[in-house]
C-alpha positions as a LaTeX table, in Angstrom:
\begin{tabular}{lrrr}
\hline
Residue & $x$ (\AA) & $y$ (\AA) & $z$ (\AA) \\
\hline
Met1 & $-12.67$ & 119.14 & $-20.95$ \\
Phe2 & $-14.00$ & 116.43 & $-18.73$ \\
Asn3 & $-17.78$ & 117.44 & $-16.65$ \\
His4 & $-16.60$ & 116.16 & $-13.03$ \\
Arg5 & $-20.26$ & 117.54 & $-12.28$ \\
Gly6 & $-22.08$ & 116.06 & $-14.37$ \\
Trp7 & $-20.06$ & 112.80 & $-13.86$ \\
Arg8 & $-21.57$ & 112.77 & $-10.17$ \\
Val9 & $-25.04$ & 113.43 & $-10.77$ \\
Ala10 & $-25.06$ & 110.33 & $-12.92$ \\
Leu11 & $-23.65$ & 108.31 & $-10.88$ \\
Ser12 & $-26.09$ & 109.35 & $-7.47$ \\
Ile13 & $-29.00$ & 107.94 & $-9.99$ \\
Leu14 & $-27.64$ & 104.97 & $-11.13$ \\
Val15 & $-26.65$ & 103.90 & $-7.31$ \\
Val16 & $-30.42$ & 105.13 & $-6.14$ \\
Val17 & $-31.60$ & 102.77 & $-8.52$ \\
Val18 & $-30.00$ & 99.79 & $-8.53$ \\
Phe19 & $-30.31$ & 99.87 & $-4.30$ \\
Ala20 & $-34.30$ & 100.05 & $-5.18$ \\
Ala21 & $-34.01$ & 97.05 & $-7.52$ \\
Ser22 & $-32.29$ & 94.84 & $-5.26$ \\
Cys23 & $-34.55$ & 95.99 & $-1.73$ \\
Gly24 & $-37.70$ & 95.14 & $-3.05$ \\
Ser25 & $-40.85$ & 95.41 & $-1.29$ \\
Asp26 & $-41.90$ & 94.61 & 1.97 \\
Asp27 & $-45.07$ & 93.07 & 0.74 \\
Asp28 & $-43.00$ & 90.34 & $-1.77$ \\
Thr29 & $-41.23$ & 89.63 & 1.75 \\
Asp30 & $-43.92$ & 89.26 & 3.59 \\
Thr31 & $-45.91$ & 87.07 & 0.76 \\
Ala32 & $-42.62$ & 85.11 & 0.62 \\
Ala33 & $-42.54$ & 84.15 & 4.67 \\
Asp34 & $-46.38$ & 82.88 & 4.15 \\
Glu35 & $-45.93$ & 81.17 & 1.93 \\
Asn36 & $-43.05$ & 79.44 & 3.76 \\
Thr37 & $-45.23$ & 79.20 & 6.63 \\
Ser38 & $-48.07$ & 77.50 & 5.28 \\
Ala39 & $-46.19$ & 74.84 & 3.68 \\
Asp40 & $-47.26$ & 71.37 & 5.47 \\
Thr41 & $-45.21$ & 70.31 & 7.87 \\
Thr42 & $-47.10$ & 67.32 & 9.77 \\
Glu43 & $-44.58$ & 64.82 & 10.37 \\
Val44 & $-45.99$ & 61.53 & 7.86 \\
Glu45 & $-44.68$ & 58.28 & 10.03 \\
Ala46 & $-42.82$ & 55.82 & 8.08 \\
Pro47 & $-44.32$ & 52.49 & 6.79 \\
Pro48 & $-43.33$ & 50.08 & 9.20 \\
Glu49 & $-40.18$ & 48.06 & 7.79 \\
Glu50 & $-40.89$ & 44.67 & 6.55 \\
Glu51 & $-39.07$ & 41.50 & 8.72 \\
Ala52 & $-36.84$ & 40.39 & 5.63 \\
Glu53 & $-37.31$ & 36.77 & 5.52 \\
Ala54 & $-34.22$ & 34.46 & 6.56 \\
Pro55 & $-33.12$ & 32.74 & 3.11 \\
Ala56 & $-34.45$ & 28.97 & 3.59 \\
Glu57 & $-31.28$ & 26.88 & 4.26 \\
Val58 & $-30.44$ & 24.95 & 1.47 \\
Glu59 & $-29.26$ & 21.13 & 2.38 \\
Ala60 & $-25.59$ & 20.98 & 0.69 \\
Pro61 & $-25.96$ & 18.10 & $-1.31$ \\
Pro62 & $-24.32$ & 14.31 & $-0.25$ \\
Glu63 & $-20.96$ & 14.03 & $-1.17$ \\
Glu64 & $-20.64$ & 11.29 & $-3.82$ \\
Glu65 & $-18.77$ & 8.31 & $-2.90$ \\
Ala66 & $-15.64$ & 7.36 & $-4.84$ \\
Ala67 & $-16.80$ & 4.57 & $-7.46$ \\
Val68 & $-15.18$ & 1.50 & $-6.67$ \\
Leu69 & $-12.96$ & 0.37 & $-9.53$ \\
Trp70 & $-12.19$ & $-2.76$ & $-8.47$ \\
Thr71 & $-12.65$ & $-5.19$ & $-5.23$ \\
Val72 & $-10.15$ & $-8.33$ & $-5.00$ \\
Pro73 & $-11.19$ & $-11.11$ & $-1.99$ \\
Ala74 & $-10.44$ & $-10.68$ & 1.32 \\
Asn75 & $-8.25$ & $-13.79$ & 2.75 \\
Gly76 & $-7.87$ & $-13.10$ & 6.01 \\
Asn77 & $-6.30$ & $-10.75$ & 8.55 \\
Asn78 & $-5.51$ & $-10.80$ & 11.91 \\
Asp79 & $-7.96$ & $-9.11$ & 15.03 \\
Glu80 & $-5.56$ & $-6.40$ & 15.50 \\
Trp81 & $-6.31$ & $-2.67$ & 13.35 \\
Val82 & $-4.59$ & 0.53 & 13.60 \\
Thr83 & $-4.91$ & 3.96 & 12.00 \\
Trp84 & $-1.41$ & 6.30 & 10.73 \\
Asp85 & $-1.51$ & 9.15 & 13.62 \\
Gln86 & 0.73 & 11.85 & 11.31 \\
Ala87 & 1.15 & 13.82 & 15.16 \\
Thr88 & 2.52 & 10.83 & 16.44 \\
Cys89 & 4.17 & 9.34 & 13.18 \\
Ala90 & 3.00 & 5.79 & 14.14 \\
Tyr91 & 0.33 & 3.70 & 13.72 \\
Val92 & $-2.07$ & 3.91 & 16.72 \\
Ala93 & $-4.65$ & 1.52 & 17.95 \\
Ala94 & $-8.15$ & 1.82 & 16.15 \\
Ala95 & $-11.33$ & 1.35 & 18.03 \\
Asp96 & $-13.93$ & 1.01 & 16.01 \\
His97 & $-13.47$ & $-1.62$ & 12.75 \\
Pro98 & $-15.20$ & $-4.29$ & 11.25 \\
Asp99 & $-14.25$ & $-7.89$ & 11.72 \\
Thr100 & $-12.62$ & $-8.33$ & 7.70 \\
Trp101 & $-10.54$ & $-6.07$ & 5.84 \\
Glu102 & $-12.16$ & $-5.87$ & 2.33 \\
Pro103 & $-9.98$ & $-4.50$ & $-0.44$ \\
Ala104 & $-11.51$ & $-1.84$ & $-2.50$ \\
Ala105 & $-9.65$ & 0.56 & $-4.93$ \\
Val106 & $-11.21$ & 3.96 & $-5.96$ \\
Ser107 & $-9.64$ & 6.56 & $-8.35$ \\
Ser108 & $-7.04$ & 8.94 & $-6.93$ \\
Asn109 & $-6.89$ & 11.48 & $-9.29$ \\
Gly110 & $-3.37$ & 11.60 & $-9.32$ \\
Glu111 & $-3.29$ & 13.16 & $-5.93$ \\
Leu112 & $-1.69$ & 10.05 & $-3.71$ \\
Val113 & 1.77 & 8.96 & $-4.14$ \\
Val114 & 2.92 & 5.75 & $-3.17$ \\
Gly115 & 6.49 & 4.41 & $-2.24$ \\
Phe116 & 6.95 & 1.23 & $-3.67$ \\
Gly117 & 10.32 & $-0.27$ & $-3.12$ \\
Thr118 & 10.98 & $-3.91$ & $-5.43$ \\
Gln119 & 12.74 & $-6.48$ & $-3.68$ \\
Asp120 & 14.58 & $-7.21$ & $-7.05$ \\
Thr121 & 13.82 & $-6.86$ & $-11.14$ \\
Val122 & 15.08 & $-10.03$ & $-12.03$ \\
Asn123 & 13.60 & $-12.93$ & $-10.39$ \\
Glu124 & 10.40 & $-14.12$ & $-11.74$ \\
Val125 & 7.82 & $-13.59$ & $-8.72$ \\
Asn126 & 9.24 & $-10.21$ & $-8.10$ \\
Val127 & 8.74 & $-9.05$ & $-11.70$ \\
Thr128 & 5.75 & $-10.61$ & $-11.45$ \\
Met129 & 4.91 & $-8.51$ & $-8.46$ \\
Asn130 & 5.76 & $-5.67$ & $-10.12$ \\
Glu131 & 4.15 & $-5.66$ & $-13.43$ \\
Ser132 & 1.01 & $-6.14$ & $-10.77$ \\
Met133 & 1.51 & $-2.66$ & $-8.91$ \\
Asp134 & 2.26 & $-1.05$ & $-11.97$ \\
Ala135 & $-0.85$ & $-1.80$ & $-13.36$ \\
Ala136 & $-3.05$ & $-1.12$ & $-10.42$ \\
Ala137 & $-1.68$ & 2.13 & $-9.63$ \\
Glu138 & $-2.33$ & 2.98 & $-13.14$ \\
Leu139 & $-5.38$ & 2.03 & $-13.27$ \\
Ala140 & $-6.42$ & 3.85 & $-10.05$ \\
Asp141 & $-4.35$ & 7.54 & $-11.09$ \\
Val142 & $-1.99$ & 6.63 & $-8.18$ \\
Thr143 & 1.85 & 8.15 & $-8.51$ \\
Leu144 & 4.05 & 5.74 & $-7.94$ \\
Ala145 & 8.12 & 6.15 & $-6.09$ \\
Val146 & 9.79 & 3.21 & $-7.06$ \\
Ala147 & 13.30 & 2.02 & $-6.09$ \\
Asp148 & 14.98 & $-1.10$ & $-6.46$ \\
Tyr149 & 16.31 & $-3.57$ & $-3.24$ \\
Gln150 & 18.36 & $-5.45$ & $-5.38$ \\
Phe151 & 18.43 & $-8.34$ & $-3.22$ \\
Pro152 & 20.14 & $-9.88$ & $-1.56$ \\
Ser153 & 22.28 & $-6.71$ & $-1.13$ \\
Thr154 & 22.36 & $-5.31$ & 2.32 \\
Ser155 & 23.72 & $-1.97$ & 1.22 \\
Glu156 & 21.16 & $-0.64$ & $-1.35$ \\
Pro157 & 17.88 & $-1.42$ & 0.02 \\
Met158 & 18.88 & 1.66 & 2.65 \\
Ala159 & 19.40 & 3.96 & $-0.42$ \\
Ala160 & 16.75 & 3.04 & $-1.78$ \\
Ala161 & 14.68 & 3.79 & 0.95 \\
Gln162 & 16.45 & 7.32 & 0.84 \\
Ser163 & 15.31 & 7.96 & $-2.76$ \\
Ile164 & 11.68 & 7.16 & $-2.48$ \\
Val165 & 11.15 & 9.22 & 0.63 \\
Val166 & 12.68 & 12.62 & $-0.88$ \\
Arg167 & 9.67 & 11.96 & $-3.56$ \\
Glu168 & 7.34 & 12.67 & $-0.06$ \\
Pro169 & 5.27 & 9.69 & $-0.66$ \\
Ser170 & 2.07 & 9.19 & 1.85 \\
Val171 & 2.52 & 5.53 & 2.31 \\
Val172 & 5.39 & 3.13 & 1.12 \\
Ile173 & 4.84 & $-0.94$ & $-0.03$ \\
Ser174 & 8.60 & $-1.85$ & 1.24 \\
Asn175 & 9.09 & $-5.28$ & $-0.26$ \\
Asn176 & 12.56 & $-6.01$ & 1.91 \\
Gln177 & 13.00 & $-9.47$ & 2.91 \\
Leu178 & 16.31 & $-9.78$ & 3.87 \\
Asp179 & 15.89 & $-9.46$ & 7.69 \\
Asp180 & 19.15 & $-8.31$ & 8.56 \\
Val181 & 17.96 & $-4.55$ & 7.14 \\
Leu182 & 14.61 & $-4.60$ & 7.93 \\
Asp183 & 15.05 & $-2.17$ & 11.33 \\
Ser184 & 17.72 & $-0.10$ & 9.21 \\
Val185 & 15.14 & 0.47 & 6.28 \\
Asn186 & 12.34 & 0.93 & 7.69 \\
Glu187 & 14.00 & 3.79 & 10.72 \\
Ile188 & 14.24 & 5.96 & 7.10 \\
Tyr189 & 10.77 & 5.55 & 6.65 \\
Val190 & 9.61 & 6.47 & 10.06 \\
Asp191 & 11.79 & 9.23 & 10.33 \\
Ala192 & 10.66 & 10.96 & 7.22 \\
Cys193 & 6.92 & 10.12 & 9.15 \\
Val194 & 5.68 & 7.88 & 6.61 \\
Pro195 & 3.82 & 4.65 & 7.21 \\
Val196 & 4.72 & 1.55 & 6.01 \\
Val197 & 3.34 & $-2.13$ & 4.22 \\
Gln198 & 5.66 & $-4.42$ & 5.22 \\
Val199 & 5.75 & $-7.05$ & 2.58 \\
Val200 & 6.12 & $-10.85$ & 3.72 \\
Thr201 & 8.34 & $-10.38$ & 6.95 \\
Ala202 & 6.89 & $-8.99$ & 9.58 \\
Ser203 & 8.51 & $-5.53$ & 11.11 \\
Ala204 & 7.44 & $-3.72$ & 14.93 \\
Gly205 & 5.62 & $-0.56$ & 14.22 \\
Thr206 & 4.64 & $-1.49$ & 9.98 \\
Val207 & 1.46 & $-3.22$ & 8.44 \\
Leu208 & 2.17 & $-6.27$ & 7.59 \\
Phe209 & 0.94 & $-7.49$ & 3.86 \\
Gly210 & 1.63 & $-11.04$ & 2.33 \\
Pro211 & 0.52 & $-14.82$ & 2.49 \\
Ser212 & 0.74 & $-16.75$ & 6.13 \\
Asn213 & 4.88 & $-18.00$ & 6.14 \\
Ala214 & 3.35 & $-20.67$ & 8.35 \\
Gly215 & 0.29 & $-21.18$ & 5.85 \\
Met216 & 3.41 & $-21.80$ & 2.62 \\
Gly217 & 4.53 & $-24.62$ & 5.25 \\
Glu218 & 1.82 & $-25.88$ & 5.41 \\
Leu219 & 0.67 & $-26.38$ & 2.05 \\
Glu220 & 3.88 & $-27.78$ & 1.30 \\
Gly221 & 3.93 & $-30.40$ & 4.06 \\
Ala222 & 0.84 & $-31.25$ & 2.90 \\
Arg223 & 1.86 & $-31.96$ & $-0.41$ \\
Leu224 & 4.96 & $-34.09$ & 0.59 \\
Val225 & 2.74 & $-36.31$ & 2.96 \\
Glu226 & 0.64 & $-36.96$ & 0.02 \\
Val227 & 3.07 & $-37.78$ & $-2.25$ \\
Ala228 & 5.10 & $-40.13$ & 0.17 \\
Thr229 & 1.82 & $-41.68$ & 1.19 \\
Glu230 & 0.80 & $-42.16$ & $-2.55$ \\
Arg231 & 4.13 & $-43.48$ & $-2.85$ \\
Gly232 & 4.13 & $-45.65$ & $-0.24$ \\
Trp233 & 6.95 & $-44.53$ & 2.09 \\
Thr234 & 7.17 & $-44.90$ & 5.66 \\
Ala235 & 9.06 & $-43.14$ & 8.49 \\
Asp236 & 11.67 & $-46.37$ & 8.60 \\
Asn237 & 12.39 & $-45.31$ & 5.18 \\
Thr238 & 12.71 & $-42.04$ & 4.52 \\
Thr239 & 14.73 & $-38.84$ & 4.98 \\
Leu240 & 13.34 & $-35.81$ & 5.80 \\
Phe241 & 15.71 & $-32.66$ & 4.55 \\
Thr242 & 14.81 & $-29.54$ & 5.71 \\
Thr243 & 16.63 & $-26.22$ & 4.08 \\
Phe244 & 16.79 & $-22.72$ & 5.36 \\
Phe245 & 17.69 & $-19.27$ & 4.30 \\
Ser246 & 18.74 & $-17.31$ & 7.34 \\
Pro247 & 19.64 & $-13.83$ & 5.92 \\
Ala248 & 15.60 & $-14.05$ & 5.25 \\
Gly249 & 15.28 & $-14.54$ & 8.65 \\
Pro250 & 12.56 & $-16.73$ & 11.38 \\
Glu251 & 9.71 & $-14.87$ & 9.54 \\
Val252 & 10.46 & $-16.42$ & 6.12 \\
Gly253 & 11.62 & $-19.88$ & 7.84 \\
Leu254 & 8.53 & $-20.90$ & 8.92 \\
Arg255 & 7.96 & $-21.91$ & 5.28 \\
Ala256 & 10.42 & $-24.67$ & 5.78 \\
Ser257 & 9.79 & $-25.31$ & 9.73 \\
Val258 & 6.24 & $-25.85$ & 9.46 \\
Cys259 & 6.73 & $-27.92$ & 6.46 \\
Ala260 & 8.89 & $-30.06$ & 8.58 \\
Asp261 & 6.82 & $-30.37$ & 10.97 \\
Val262 & 3.88 & $-31.43$ & 9.04 \\
Val263 & 6.21 & $-34.37$ & 7.51 \\
Lys264 & 6.96 & $-35.23$ & 11.04 \\
Ala265 & 3.39 & $-35.65$ & 12.29 \\
Ala266 & 2.22 & $-37.45$ & 9.09 \\
Phe267 & 5.51 & $-39.76$ & 10.29 \\
Pro268 & 6.57 & $-40.28$ & 13.62 \\
Gly269 & 10.18 & $-40.95$ & 13.72 \\
Ile270 & 10.98 & $-39.90$ & 10.32 \\
Glu271 & 15.11 & $-39.37$ & 9.88 \\
Ser272 & 15.27 & $-35.24$ & 9.71 \\
Val273 & 18.38 & $-33.47$ & 8.77 \\
Glu274 & 18.34 & $-29.63$ & 8.37 \\
His275 & 20.88 & $-27.46$ & 7.20 \\
Asp276 & 20.86 & $-23.71$ & 6.53 \\
Thr277 & 22.03 & $-21.32$ & 3.17 \\
Thr278 & 23.37 & $-17.82$ & 3.23 \\
Ser279 & 23.94 & $-17.75$ & $-0.44$ \\
Thr280 & 21.55 & $-17.43$ & $-3.41$ \\
Thr281 & 23.39 & $-18.99$ & $-6.52$ \\
Ser282 & 22.12 & $-21.58$ & $-8.10$ \\
Leu283 & 24.99 & $-23.55$ & $-8.52$ \\
Asp284 & 26.03 & $-23.02$ & $-4.69$ \\
Leu285 & 23.01 & $-24.08$ & $-3.54$ \\
Gln286 & 22.69 & $-27.52$ & $-5.91$ \\
Asn287 & 26.78 & $-27.57$ & $-4.65$ \\
Ile288 & 25.18 & $-27.81$ & $-0.31$ \\
Phe289 & 22.67 & $-29.97$ & $-1.21$ \\
Thr290 & 25.50 & $-32.38$ & $-3.16$ \\
Asp291 & 27.56 & $-32.56$ & 0.03 \\
Leu292 & 24.39 & $-33.43$ & 2.07 \\
Leu293 & 23.57 & $-36.26$ & $-0.45$ \\
Thr294 & 27.17 & $-37.33$ & 0.05 \\
Ala295 & 26.84 & $-37.83$ & 4.28 \\
Asn296 & 23.87 & $-39.24$ & 3.80 \\
Pro297 & 24.22 & $-42.47$ & 1.63 \\
Asp298 & 21.51 & $-44.32$ & 3.25 \\
Ala299 & 18.61 & $-41.78$ & 2.73 \\
Glu300 & 16.60 & $-44.57$ & 0.55 \\
Asn301 & 13.76 & $-41.88$ & 0.32 \\
Ile302 & 13.93 & $-38.47$ & 0.12 \\
Leu303 & 11.50 & $-35.77$ & 1.31 \\
Ser304 & 12.92 & $-32.46$ & 0.73 \\
Cys305 & 11.25 & $-28.99$ & 2.53 \\
Thr306 & 12.23 & $-25.26$ & 1.22 \\
Val307 & 11.89 & $-21.72$ & 1.40 \\
Ala308 & 11.44 & $-20.67$ & $-1.92$ \\
Asp309 & 11.17 & $-22.32$ & $-5.66$ \\
Leu310 & 14.95 & $-21.28$ & $-5.99$ \\
Trp311 & 16.18 & $-23.86$ & $-3.38$ \\
Ala312 & 13.70 & $-26.05$ & $-4.24$ \\
Leu313 & 15.04 & $-26.28$ & $-7.89$ \\
Ala314 & 18.80 & $-26.43$ & $-6.74$ \\
Asn315 & 18.19 & $-29.55$ & $-4.51$ \\
Ala316 & 16.25 & $-31.14$ & $-7.34$ \\
Glu317 & 19.07 & $-30.55$ & $-9.23$ \\
Ala318 & 21.35 & $-31.99$ & $-7.61$ \\
Leu319 & 19.10 & $-34.95$ & $-7.06$ \\
Lys320 & 18.94 & $-35.66$ & $-10.39$ \\
Val321 & 22.73 & $-35.64$ & $-11.12$ \\
Ala322 & 22.89 & $-38.08$ & $-8.81$ \\
Asp323 & 20.73 & $-40.25$ & $-10.28$ \\
Arg324 & 17.92 & $-40.18$ & $-7.15$ \\
Gln325 & 14.76 & $-38.21$ & $-8.30$ \\
Ser326 & 12.61 & $-40.80$ & $-8.38$ \\
Thr327 & 13.22 & $-41.65$ & $-4.69$ \\
Ala328 & 12.98 & $-37.96$ & $-3.73$ \\
Ala329 & 10.39 & $-35.46$ & $-3.71$ \\
Val330 & 10.64 & $-31.63$ & $-3.51$ \\
Thr331 & 8.59 & $-28.84$ & $-2.73$ \\
Gly332 & 8.89 & $-24.95$ & $-3.59$ \\
Val333 & 6.97 & $-21.69$ & $-2.89$ \\
Asn334 & 6.57 & $-18.93$ & $-5.28$ \\
Gly335 & 4.23 & $-20.86$ & $-8.15$ \\
Gly336 & 7.02 & $-20.47$ & $-11.03$ \\
Ser337 & 7.27 & $-21.37$ & $-14.35$ \\
Ala338 & 10.53 & $-23.53$ & $-13.86$ \\
Val339 & 9.07 & $-25.51$ & $-11.22$ \\
Leu340 & 5.74 & $-25.66$ & $-12.92$ \\
Asp341 & 7.37 & $-26.54$ & $-16.41$ \\
Ala342 & 9.57 & $-28.90$ & $-14.96$ \\
Ile343 & 6.75 & $-31.16$ & $-12.75$ \\
Ile344 & 5.09 & $-31.33$ & $-16.11$ \\
Glu345 & 8.34 & $-32.50$ & $-18.30$ \\
Gly346 & 8.62 & $-35.33$ & $-15.61$ \\
Asp347 & 12.22 & $-37.19$ & $-14.53$ \\
Thr348 & 12.44 & $-34.30$ & $-11.90$ \\
Ala349 & 12.08 & $-35.27$ & $-8.22$ \\
Leu350 & 9.83 & $-31.17$ & $-7.47$ \\
Val351 & 6.57 & $-32.29$ & $-6.90$ \\
Gly352 & 4.84 & $-28.63$ & $-6.09$ \\
Ser353 & 5.05 & $-25.25$ & $-5.31$ \\
Val354 & 3.00 & $-22.86$ & $-3.55$ \\
Asp355 & 1.59 & $-19.77$ & $-5.53$ \\
Leu356 & 1.49 & $-16.59$ & $-3.57$ \\
Gly357 & $-0.63$ & $-15.11$ & $-6.21$ \\
Ala358 & 1.62 & $-12.74$ & $-7.08$ \\
Ala359 & 0.21 & $-11.38$ & $-10.26$ \\
Arg360 & $-3.04$ & $-9.72$ & $-8.20$ \\
Trp361 & $-0.48$ & $-8.27$ & $-5.27$ \\
Gly362 & $-0.76$ & $-4.30$ & $-6.64$ \\
Glu363 & $-4.61$ & $-4.95$ & $-6.21$ \\
Tyr364 & $-4.20$ & $-5.38$ & $-2.88$ \\
Trp365 & $-1.82$ & $-3.25$ & $-2.31$ \\
Ile366 & $-3.03$ & 0.44 & $-4.04$ \\
Pro367 & $-6.13$ & 0.03 & $-1.77$ \\
Leu368 & $-4.37$ & $-1.11$ & 1.37 \\
Ala369 & $-2.23$ & 2.07 & 0.62 \\
Gln370 & $-5.46$ & 4.62 & $-0.03$ \\
Asp371 & $-7.08$ & 3.34 & 3.16 \\
Ile372 & $-4.16$ & 4.28 & 5.36 \\
Ala373 & $-3.45$ & 7.82 & 3.57 \\
Ala374 & $-7.41$ & 8.23 & 4.09 \\
Gly375 & $-6.72$ & 7.42 & 8.02 \\
Val376 & $-9.37$ & 4.45 & 7.55 \\
Pro377 & $-8.43$ & 1.77 & 9.79 \\
Val378 & $-6.41$ & $-1.68$ & 8.76 \\
Pro379 & $-5.51$ & $-4.82$ & 10.13 \\
Thr380 & $-2.13$ & $-4.93$ & 11.10 \\
Glu381 & $-1.75$ & $-7.82$ & 9.13 \\
Val382 & $-3.47$ & $-9.04$ & 5.61 \\
Tyr383 & $-3.14$ & $-12.01$ & 3.85 \\
Ala384 & $-2.67$ & $-12.85$ & 1.16 \\
Pro385 & $-4.25$ & $-16.19$ & $-0.77$ \\
Ile386 & $-1.94$ & $-19.17$ & $-1.34$ \\
Ile387 & $-2.54$ & $-22.32$ & $-3.30$ \\
Met388 & $-0.20$ & $-25.46$ & $-4.05$ \\
Leu389 & 0.53 & $-25.69$ & $-7.94$ \\
Pro390 & $-0.28$ & $-28.39$ & $-10.08$ \\
Glu391 & $-3.36$ & $-28.39$ & $-7.72$ \\
Glu392 & $-3.27$ & $-32.54$ & $-9.17$ \\
Leu393 & $-0.30$ & $-34.20$ & $-9.73$ \\
Pro394 & 0.12 & $-35.74$ & $-13.28$ \\
Ala395 & 0.78 & $-39.75$ & $-13.08$ \\
Gln396 & 4.26 & $-40.68$ & $-11.88$ \\
\hline
\end{tabular}
């Protein structure tokens, strides 16, 4: 049987013991308090913070100028300079610029796209230009967006321009020389806010690159005067025939008209016959000149100014068929091998062709495009070097 009284006594004793142990003595409490009070509470000043030294300014290394890959001789330019304004999509006048544009190409590291509208891919001089552009673009690591205008088509140039703009070029080199479609083609580029370098034939709102058409005419005329003088021809016994190609416009027409002016100045009163053409077919051109010869049977000696080798070759062939090549002199433009080979072989009325330097045109086009894309001022007209070939005529 459980003893309740004994259980209560034991529990009382246990409670007393536990209480005494938990309270401790007053001395213990006072001692702890004294120890806490005697602790050093004096505030110690922190050492002054040292001012952090400003980091020394390190000058950024100067940007290295891109290495020049090539330069070509400057052949002159006009006095009006411009830069491309992307905000207005137009060339604007540049106040600060050098006197002479110096072509210098650098690597574009594949970051520049240049549109290139080729006149065609068939005629010798255009093939030479195209190859020059391809080589220069590859050397400068420039991406070309190429399309063929298919001269003398009047519809393909617009389609070609559309093809070029969808590839988002920074600049377009446009070798379109058909006057009737110049504005239509260039409007496509302007609408896409792309600056244009117009080749050979001037067009409003573009930069012109090419040989001076008047300069070519001067060289043609000088060669004809040289030949006529050497052969003892005079204004009284010589007739001047001037061949135009109106679809190319008045700018290209300067080649023939300035040539004629030079001849007329050297031989005042010389009889002069002008005729226009619209075809680019050799046989058509030959037949047209044959009709002229038939209509002028009294022309004793003949001088012929033309706009390009195609017309010069046709006129010369018509003279040869009529057996009048020995009393005639014909000049052309382009410096093509067909003309030069015929002169070397002899028995031709051909006496020279103005070389456009087309084999190096890409070396001008690429740095010109790079400058325009970079916002560097450029002239509105840049002239390519030209020379009459052969420089000396073989003995007749």
